C-alpha positions as CSV (number, residue, x, y, z in Angstrom):
1,M,125.5,96.2,49.1
2,K,123.2,97.4,45.9
3,K,120.5,95.4,46.9
4,L,120.6,96.9,50.4
5,S,120.6,100.8,49.4
6,I,117.3,100.4,47.5
7,F,115.7,98.8,50.8
8,L,116.6,101.8,53.1
9,A,115.8,104.5,49.9
10,G,112.8,102.3,49.8
11,I,112.3,102.7,54.0
12,S,113.1,106.0,54.1
13,L,110.3,107.1,51.1
14,A,108.3,104.6,52.7
15,F,108.4,106.7,56.2
16,T,108.3,109.6,54.3
17,A,104.4,108.4,52.6
18,C,104.0,107.6,56.7
19,N,103.8,111.4,57.2
20,T,101.6,112.3,54.8
21,G,98.2,110.4,56.3
22,Q,96.9,109.5,53.1
23,S,95.8,105.7,53.8
24,T,94.9,103.9,57.1
25,K,95.9,100.0,58.2
26,N,94.7,97.9,60.8
27,L,98.4,95.8,62.6
28,A,96.2,92.5,61.8
29,N,95.9,90.2,64.8
30,G,97.5,86.8,64.8
31,V,101.4,85.2,64.2
32,W,103.7,87.1,62.3
33,Q,107.0,86.5,60.7
34,A,109.4,89.0,60.9
35,K,113.2,89.4,59.9
36,L,116.3,91.6,60.7
37,H,117.5,91.7,57.2
38,R,121.7,92.2,58.3
39,T,124.3,93.2,55.4
40,D,126.1,89.9,54.3
41,G,121.8,88.4,54.1
42,A,121.8,86.3,56.7
43,D,118.5,87.1,57.9
44,I,117.4,86.8,61.4
45,V,114.1,85.2,61.6
46,F,111.9,85.8,64.7
47,N,108.1,85.4,65.5
48,F,105.9,87.7,67.1
49,E,101.9,87.4,68.3
50,V,99.8,90.2,68.5
51,K,96.7,90.6,70.3
52,D,93.9,93.2,71.1
53,T,93.5,94.2,75.2
54,T,89.9,94.4,76.3
55,A,90.7,98.1,76.7
56,G,90.9,98.1,72.6
57,K,94.9,98.8,72.2
58,K,97.1,96.3,70.0
59,V,99.8,94.3,72.4
60,L,102.6,91.6,70.9
61,Y,104.1,88.7,72.2
62,V,107.4,88.0,70.9
63,L,107.8,84.2,70.7
64,N,110.6,82.1,71.1
65,A,110.3,78.7,72.1
66,T,108.5,78.5,75.3
67,D,108.4,82.3,76.0
68,K,106.4,85.1,75.5
69,L,107.7,88.6,76.2
70,L,105.1,91.0,75.6
71,V,105.1,94.0,74.8
72,D,102.4,96.9,74.6
73,E,103.8,100.0,73.3
74,V,102.3,99.5,70.3
75,S,100.6,102.3,68.2
76,V,99.9,102.8,64.4
77,T,98.8,106.4,63.0
78,G,97.7,105.7,59.5
79,D,100.3,103.6,58.3
80,S,103.3,104.5,60.8
81,L,103.9,101.7,62.8
82,L,105.9,102.2,66.4
83,I,106.9,99.4,68.8
84,K,108.4,100.3,71.6
85,M,110.4,97.5,73.1
86,P,110.0,97.0,76.9
87,F,114.1,96.3,77.6
88,F,117.0,97.3,76.0
89,D,115.5,101.1,74.5
90,S,115.3,99.3,71.1
91,E,112.3,100.5,69.0
92,F,110.7,99.6,65.4
93,K,109.6,102.1,63.5
94,A,108.2,100.6,60.0
95,K,105.3,101.1,57.5
96,L,102.4,99.1,57.0
97,T,102.9,98.2,53.7
98,S,99.3,96.4,54.2
99,D,97.6,95.1,57.5
100,S,99.5,92.2,57.0
101,A,102.6,93.3,55.8
102,A,105.4,95.9,57.4
103,E,108.3,96.8,56.4
104,G,111.4,99.6,58.7
105,L,114.2,99.6,60.6
106,W,115.1,98.0,64.2
107,I,116.6,100.7,66.0
108,R,119.4,100.5,69.3
109,H,119.7,103.4,71.4
110,L,123.4,103.3,72.6
111,A,125.2,105.2,75.2
112,D,126.9,107.5,72.4
113,K,124.7,107.0,69.4
114,D,121.6,105.1,67.3
115,V,122.3,102.1,65.5
116,S,119.6,100.6,62.8
117,I,119.4,97.5,60.5
118,P,116.0,97.0,58.0
119,F,113.2,95.0,58.7
120,S,109.8,93.0,57.8
121,A,107.2,91.2,58.9
122,V,104.2,89.1,57.3
123,A,101.3,87.7,59.2
124,G,100.1,84.0,59.4
125,K,103.9,82.3,59.0
126,A,103.9,81.0,62.3
127,Q,106.3,79.0,61.0
128,R,110.4,80.2,61.9
129,F,112.2,78.1,58.7
130,A,111.0,77.0,56.3
131,V,112.1,73.0,56.4
132,N,112.2,70.7,52.8
133,T,112.9,67.4,54.3
134,P,112.4,66.0,56.9
135,A,115.2,65.6,59.8
136,T,117.9,62.8,58.9
137,A,120.1,63.9,61.9
138,N,119.0,64.6,65.4
139,V,121.0,67.8,68.1
140,S,118.9,65.9,71.3
141,G,121.7,66.1,74.6
142,R,125.0,68.1,75.1
143,W,127.9,69.2,72.6
144,V,130.6,70.8,74.3
145,T,131.3,74.1,72.1
146,Q,133.8,76.3,71.0
147,F,133.1,79.4,69.0
148,V,135.8,81.4,67.2
149,S,136.0,85.1,66.4
150,A,135.4,85.2,62.1
151,K,137.8,88.8,62.6
152,D,140.5,87.6,65.3
153,K,140.4,83.9,64.1
154,D,144.4,83.7,66.6
155,K,142.2,84.3,69.5
156,A,141.3,82.1,71.7
157,P,138.2,80.5,71.4
158,S,135.2,80.3,74.1
159,T,133.7,77.6,75.2
160,A,129.5,77.0,76.0
161,I,127.8,74.0,76.5
162,G,124.6,73.9,74.1
163,E,120.9,71.4,75.5
164,F,119.1,70.9,73.0
165,K,115.6,69.4,72.6
166,Q,114.3,67.8,68.9
167,S,111.3,66.5,68.4
168,G,110.5,66.2,64.3
169,N,112.1,69.1,63.0
170,T,111.7,71.7,65.9
171,V,114.6,71.8,67.8
172,H,114.3,74.2,71.5
173,G,117.3,75.1,73.4
174,T,120.4,77.3,74.7
175,F,124.1,77.3,75.1
176,L,125.6,77.6,78.5
177,T,128.4,79.7,79.0
178,T,130.3,80.9,82.1
179,T,128.5,83.9,82.2
180,G,124.5,83.1,81.5
181,D,122.8,81.6,78.6
182,Y,122.1,82.9,75.5
183,R,118.4,81.9,76.4
184,F,115.6,80.4,74.7
185,L,116.9,79.5,71.2
186,D,113.9,78.3,68.7
187,G,114.7,76.2,65.2
188,V,114.5,73.6,63.0
189,V,116.9,70.7,61.7
190,D,115.9,70.5,58.2
191,G,117.6,67.0,56.7
192,D,121.3,67.4,58.7
193,T,121.2,71.6,58.3
194,L,120.1,73.6,61.5
195,R,118.5,76.6,62.3
196,L,118.7,78.4,65.2
197,S,117.8,81.9,66.1
198,T,116.2,84.5,69.4
199,F,115.3,87.6,69.7
200,D,114.3,89.5,72.9
201,G,115.1,93.7,72.3
202,S,118.8,92.9,73.2
203,H,119.9,89.3,71.1
204,A,119.5,89.3,67.8
205,Y,120.8,85.8,67.3
206,L,120.9,83.3,63.9
207,F,122.7,80.2,64.6
208,T,123.0,77.2,61.8
209,A,125.2,74.4,61.6
210,R,125.7,71.0,60.0
211,V,125.1,68.0,62.9
212,G,126.4,64.4,62.3
213,K,126.0,61.6,65.0
214,D,128.4,63.4,67.7
215,S,129.4,66.1,66.3
216,I,128.5,69.3,64.7
217,T,130.5,71.2,61.9
218,D,129.9,74.1,59.7
219,G,128.5,76.0,62.4
220,R,127.9,79.5,62.0
221,F,126.7,82.5,64.7
222,F,125.5,85.7,63.2
223,A,124.5,88.0,65.7
224,G,122.6,91.2,66.1
225,I,123.2,94.9,64.2
226,G,126.5,95.4,62.2
227,D,128.8,91.8,61.0
228,G,129.1,90.3,63.7
229,L,130.3,86.5,63.6
230,E,132.0,83.7,64.8
231,Y,131.8,79.9,63.7
232,W,131.6,77.4,65.4
233,S,131.7,73.3,66.5
234,A,130.6,70.8,69.0
235,V,131.1,67.5,69.8
236,K,128.7,65.7,72.0
237,N,129.3,64.7,75.8
238,D,126.4,64.8,77.8
239,T,128.7,64.9,81.4
240,A,130.4,68.0,80.1
241,K,130.0,71.0,82.8
242,L,131.2,74.5,82.8
243,P,133.3,75.3,85.7
244,D,131.9,76.0,89.3
245,E,130.2,79.3,88.8
246,R,131.1,80.6,92.8
247,T,135.0,80.1,91.9
248,I,134.9,82.9,88.9
249,A,135.1,85.7,91.1
250,T,135.6,85.3,94.5
251,M,136.7,88.1,97.9
252,K,140.5,88.6,97.6
253,P,142.3,87.1,100.4
254,G,142.1,88.6,103.7
255,Q,138.7,90.3,102.6
256,Q,135.3,89.3,104.1
257,Q,133.2,91.9,104.0
258,L,132.1,94.1,101.1
259,D,132.1,98.3,101.8
260,F,129.9,100.5,98.6
261,T,127.8,103.9,99.4
262,F,125.6,104.3,95.4
263,P,123.1,106.4,94.9
264,D,119.9,105.2,93.9
265,L,117.2,106.4,91.4
266,N,116.2,109.5,93.8
267,G,119.9,110.4,94.1
268,N,119.7,109.2,97.9
269,K,122.5,107.3,99.1
270,V,122.4,104.0,100.2
271,S,125.3,101.8,101.6
272,I,125.7,98.1,102.9
273,K,126.1,99.6,106.1
274,D,123.1,101.4,107.0
275,D,121.1,100.2,109.7
276,R,118.0,98.7,107.5
277,F,121.0,96.1,106.2
278,K,122.6,95.6,110.1
279,N,122.0,91.1,111.6
280,K,120.4,90.2,107.7
281,V,120.7,88.6,105.2
282,V,121.7,90.9,102.5
283,I,121.7,89.6,98.7
284,I,124.1,91.6,96.4
285,T,122.9,91.1,92.6
286,L,125.5,93.7,90.3
287,M,122.7,93.9,87.1
288,G,122.4,96.2,84.4
289,S,119.3,97.3,82.0
290,W,121.2,96.1,79.4
291,C,121.3,93.2,80.1
292,P,119.0,89.8,79.0
293,N,120.8,86.9,81.7
294,C,119.6,90.7,84.5
295,M,116.2,90.8,82.9
296,D,115.7,86.8,83.4
297,E,117.3,87.3,87.2
298,T,115.8,90.3,88.5
299,G,112.2,88.5,87.1
300,F,112.7,85.7,89.7
301,L,114.6,88.2,92.5
302,S,111.5,90.2,92.6
303,K,109.3,87.8,93.3
304,W,111.1,85.8,95.7
305,Y,111.6,88.9,97.9
306,E,108.3,90.1,97.7
307,K,107.6,86.5,99.1
308,N,110.6,86.4,101.7
309,K,111.6,90.0,102.8
310,D,109.9,89.1,106.4
311,R,112.0,86.6,107.3
312,G,115.1,88.6,107.7
313,V,116.7,88.9,104.3
314,E,117.0,91.9,102.0
315,V,118.2,92.7,98.3
316,I,120.3,94.8,96.9
317,G,121.4,96.0,93.0
318,L,124.2,97.4,91.5
319,A,123.5,98.1,88.7
320,Y,126.4,99.4,85.6
321,E,124.6,100.9,82.7
322,R,126.1,102.0,79.7
323,T,127.0,105.6,80.3
324,T,128.2,107.0,83.4
325,D,125.4,109.9,83.3
326,F,123.1,109.6,85.9
327,E,120.1,110.8,84.2
328,K,120.7,108.8,81.2
329,S,121.3,105.5,83.6
330,K,118.4,106.8,85.6
331,H,115.6,106.8,82.7
332,A,117.1,103.3,81.3
333,L,116.3,101.2,84.8
334,E,112.8,103.6,85.6
335,G,111.2,101.2,82.9
336,F,113.7,97.8,83.4
337,L,112.2,98.2,87.1
338,K,109.2,99.2,86.7
339,R,108.2,96.0,84.4
340,F,109.4,93.6,86.9
341,D,108.2,95.5,90.1
342,V,111.0,95.4,91.8
343,H,110.8,97.1,95.7
344,Y,114.5,96.8,96.5
345,P,117.6,99.0,96.1
346,V,118.5,100.2,92.7
347,L,121.8,102.2,93.0
348,I,123.6,103.3,90.6
349,T,127.3,102.5,90.5
350,G,128.3,105.3,87.4
351,V,130.3,102.4,86.6
352,T,130.1,101.2,82.2
353,P,130.0,97.3,82.4
354,A,132.9,97.9,79.4
355,D,135.0,99.4,82.1
356,P,138.0,97.8,82.1
357,E,138.4,99.0,86.3
358,K,135.1,98.4,87.3
359,G,135.4,95.5,89.8
360,E,138.0,98.1,91.5
361,K,135.9,101.4,91.2
362,T,133.2,100.0,93.0
363,L,133.7,96.7,95.0
364,P,137.5,96.4,95.0
365,Q,137.0,93.5,97.8
366,L,136.4,91.4,95.4
367,T,138.8,89.6,93.0
368,G,137.1,91.0,90.3
369,I,133.5,91.3,88.2
370,K,133.6,88.6,85.4
371,G,130.8,88.4,83.9
372,F,126.3,90.0,84.8
373,P,124.9,89.4,86.6
374,T,127.6,88.6,89.6
375,T,125.7,87.1,92.6
376,I,127.1,88.4,96.0
377,F,125.6,86.4,98.8
378,I,126.1,88.0,102.7
379,D,125.2,86.3,106.2
380,K,124.1,88.4,108.8
381,K,127.3,89.0,110.4
382,G,127.8,91.1,107.4
383,N,130.1,88.8,105.5
384,V,130.1,87.5,102.1
385,Q,129.6,83.7,102.2
386,E,129.4,83.0,98.3
387,V,129.9,85.1,94.8
388,H,128.3,83.3,91.9
389,T,129.2,84.5,88.2
390,G,126.5,84.5,85.7
391,F,122.8,83.2,85.7
392,S,120.7,79.6,84.4
393,G,117.6,81.3,83.5
394,P,114.2,79.9,82.8
395,G,115.5,79.3,79.0
396,T,117.5,75.9,80.9
397,G,115.1,74.1,81.8
398,E,115.9,71.6,84.5
399,H,119.5,74.1,85.8
400,Y,116.8,76.9,86.3
401,E,115.4,74.5,88.5
402,Q,118.0,73.5,90.9
403,F,119.4,77.1,90.8
404,Q,116.2,78.3,93.0
405,A,116.4,74.8,94.9
406,D,120.2,76.0,95.0
407,F,119.4,79.2,96.0
408,N,116.8,79.3,98.6
409,R,118.8,75.9,100.4
410,L,121.8,78.9,100.7
411,V,119.2,80.9,102.1
412,S,117.7,79.3,104.6
413,N,121.0,78.0,105.6
414,M,122.4,81.3,106.3
415,L,119.1,82.4,108.3
416,D,119.3,79.5,110.1
417,A,122.8,80.2,111.5
418,K,123.5,81.6,114.9
């Protein structure tokens, strides 16, 4: 803790120096290596690339495996660096100690408080993790994975399926769960030691483990700001499958139709019973601006809707934000929806995702809301045909391709039905 206190004190002095305007730095272009410094020493490492735009502005791209997340709110004043993430209401405030080095804080603005973690970055380091030896193990394949809380070891483990591809020392992949995936994980196998990480403004994860021929042991999963830690292990199983996403949440017996009315971002009440939605196929997405998997689904749905809206189909987003305050929820959603150019109605439920009664308060016809996003498919007669929990995003590779095929097939069948 002494080391961290000295580091934080240095950051405080750095911010004081930033305000003096004594020096001017230029944020260096190229790939940077960044670290979020946890109190337990398990730094969460990621990369970003800085570029100049044609307008003379700086932008950066957060790099995770094949994903490049554009961050276009980057400003340098003197030696002060401010990076506002496009989603999830978080930002970096740092001092440029040189054109190619920075230190400061990553700050998350939660509904009731701000939380932060020390951050540092250096330019010219494209490698995420150091590699000392050739890989002596190969993690490619599918793995049935068990996660156990470090704080509550008596709690039942959660199950996921890890899917990875390894080339030399380099590993890309993700974990699939019943409520979505862990998005783009990027890392290495150094000898038999696996290191994977990701960062997108919400997810800030580090996974470590040892890889054997058919098992993964000694796993540690470090999650974000604070001391989040889980232990994990895995067994190779190329035929493993998760439960059918259509069975996790369903309509209650005897129920066929939803009945809801919520305000849009302008305060106008919108109901599923409105004329706009009659005799049309309607897709309902239960989402939130805080949810990375919802970000992936919103990116898909926004483009899909623009291509298909003239076929007699509508989309409605029901937002479950981290606050019950309408104006705060509206503010959080505005930037999220603007980035994805969303033109279908998104309604504010006024209920938080942490509310144990969120299902009963908003969609009592369902057996419950088990994860975000959840997608509900309604036919032209207003009857619910399917309820899908979770979303397999672009980080899941072939699962994302299969999702798109299944999605289009289901919607087309409902449109063709008499």
